[in-house]
C-alpha positions in Angstrom: 26.1 22.4 43.3 25.3 19.1 41.6 28.0 16.8 41.3 27.7 13.3 39.1 30.5 11.0 37.8 30.6 9.7 34.7 28.5 6.6 34.8 25.6 8.5 36.6 25.8 6.3 39.3 27.3 8.8 42.1 25.1 11.9 42.4 25.7 14.2 45.1 23.9 17.8 46.0 25.9 20.0 48.1 25.9 23.6 49.4 28.8 25.8 49.1 30.0 27.8 51.9 31.6 31.3 51.6 35.3 31.5 51.2 37.9 33.8 52.9 37.8 35.9 49.8 34.5 37.6 48.7 33.0 36.0 45.8 35.0 32.7 46.4 33.0 29.8 47.5 34.2 26.1 49.0 32.7 23.0 49.0 33.7 19.2 50.0 32.2 15.9 48.7 33.2 12.4 49.1 33.3 10.8 45.4 32.2 7.1 45.5 34.0 6.1 42.5 37.0 7.3 40.3 37.0 9.2 36.9 36.1 12.9 35.7 33.0 14.5 37.7 31.2 17.0 36.7 30.2 20.0 39.1 27.4 22.1 38.2 26.7 25.3 39.7 23.1 26.6 39.6 22.9 30.2 40.8 21.2 33.2 40.4 23.4 36.7 40.3 21.8 39.4 42.3 22.5 41.8 39.4 20.3 40.2 36.9 18.0 38.0 39.0 18.2 35.5 35.8 18.8 31.9 37.0 22.1 30.5 35.6 24.4 27.5 35.7 28.3 26.8 35.1 29.8 23.3 34.9 33.4 22.4 35.4 35.1 18.9 35.4 37.0 17.5 38.3 39.4 14.4 37.9 39.1 11.9 40.7 41.9 9.5 41.2 41.2 5.7 41.6 41.0 4.5 45.2 40.2 1.4 46.7 37.0 0.0 45.0 34.4 1.8 42.9 30.6 1.9 43.7 28.5 -1.0 42.0 25.7 0.2 40.0 22.2 -0.4 41.2 18.8 -0.3 39.1 16.9 0.8 41.9 17.1 1.8 45.5 15.4 0.2 48.6 17.2 1.9 51.6 15.8 1.2 55.0 12.8 -0.7 54.3 11.3 1.9 51.5 10.6 1.5 47.6 11.0 4.3 45.4 9.3 4.2 41.9 9.4 6.7 39.0 6.9 6.0 36.1 6.1 7.7 32.9 2.3 8.6 31.9 3.5 8.4 28.1 4.9 5.1 27.0 7.3 5.7 25.5 8.7 8.9 26.5 9.5 11.0 23.4 12.3 13.6 22.9 10.7 17.1 22.6 7.3 16.5 24.1 6.2 17.0 27.6 6.1 13.7 29.7 4.3 13.4 33.1 6.5 11.6 35.9 5.0 9.9 38.7 7.2 9.2 41.8 6.0 7.0 44.7 7.6 5.9 48.0 6.2 2.9 49.8 7.4 0.5 52.9 8.0 -2.7 52.4 5.9 -3.5 55.6 2.8 -1.6 54.5 3.5 1.1 57.1 3.3 5.0 56.8 5.5 6.8 55.1 6.8 10.0 57.0 7.5 12.9 54.6 9.0 16.2 55.7 9.9 19.1 53.4 13.3 19.3 51.6 14.2 23.0 50.5 10.3 23.8 50.3 9.0 20.7 48.8 8.5 17.5 49.6 10.7 15.8 46.5 13.1 17.3 44.1 14.2 15.3 41.1 17.4 16.0 38.8 18.0 14.4 35.8 21.0 14.1 33.6 21.7 12.9 30.1 24.5 10.4 29.5 27.0 13.0 28.2 26.4 15.2 31.2 25.7 18.2 29.1 23.2 19.7 31.5 20.5 19.1 33.9 17.0 19.4 34.7 16.1 20.6 38.5 12.4 19.5 38.9 9.7 20.3 41.8 6.2 18.5 41.9 3.4 19.9 40.2 1.3 20.0 43.8 1.2 22.6 46.0 4.3 22.5 47.5 2.8 22.7 51.0 0.3 20.0 50.4 1.3 16.9 52.7 1.2 13.4 50.5 -0.9 10.5 51.5 0.8 8.8 54.6 0.6 5.5 53.2 1.8 5.9 49.5 2.9 9.3 48.9 2.7 10.0 45.0 4.3 13.2 43.7 3.7 14.5 40.2 6.4 16.0 37.8 6.5 17.1 34.1 9.7 17.0 32.3 10.5 17.6 28.5 13.4 15.7 27.2 15.3 17.9 24.8 16.8 14.6 22.5 16.4 10.9 22.5 19.0 8.9 24.7 19.7 7.7 28.0 18.6 9.9 31.2 19.2 9.2 34.7 16.9 10.5 37.5 17.8 11.0 40.9 15.3 11.9 43.8 15.8 13.9 46.8 13.4 13.2 49.7 13.5 13.4 53.7 
């Protein structure tokens, strides 16, 4: 499941667990802000073997304090950057994305696989009408450079507007 808040500042990737009734699934997440979260289910029915998705909205009431928006993240001494090869990126045309990770102290960046790839990107439009789940173009088993891992992705943006891209790495 892909769970995202209205401001696109809180994104969570959660895996549902089978419920007590056959065909029922349950999940839990901790919202970091209030508002109408959108929950996307990305699944492949065994009967069709064709990937599908569905979405539902979940209202989250205000609590203590809402999360603050970040322009970029530097957790635990790492810097993450996402650049487009074509400037500006244009709707309807494929764009090459370059995702790099570096350490502030210049040290090695130990990378491990996450669900079979060294990174996953998930992109949402500002209206949250859908999402794109991207895998790197390189062989998913090739170990990235230890000093400055760089992974390449391709994305075709359907229409002009604001998009937020989240990366998942280990």
